[in-house]
Steps between C-alpha positions, in 0.01 A plus 500: 500500500404335158514122499541360155426153400887432474540605865200283610654194303832562676343510843312177425815333376666594827226408740329195361796264547514582873161328553613142422806556727281620787273198440794258525631661819162512663440131424837396649687419183787732589756331290310544171399854612869591566619368164223694315584817707865485404408452135270799532762721658795411300359415157141601436503847666818636343368371147162682558682810605741489210213463250303792675810730476570405143139570407536843662807566285766460768765273364732332749673166551269223631770402743514842664170409667675238707720750658398608856297821491524536119128462452442796743645740245210412265227489764310798360520361142387157606192599712395801291516763767 
């Protein structure tokens, strides 16, 4: 499996925001952690996935990523399998 810099950048964009959330939850600030988690799930992550799919030449509506299980159709394209 060849990992390109674009794939590495995508993985970093997905994983790095999880660290501050974990820090907030571990330090007992669950309210702020929950708000950031919701923003991550419903705003940040679909936006990152949309940009990745667009970069790979897959054009779709941004709002389709909010539909349940819609992102699973593009799993192979997102993660470069």
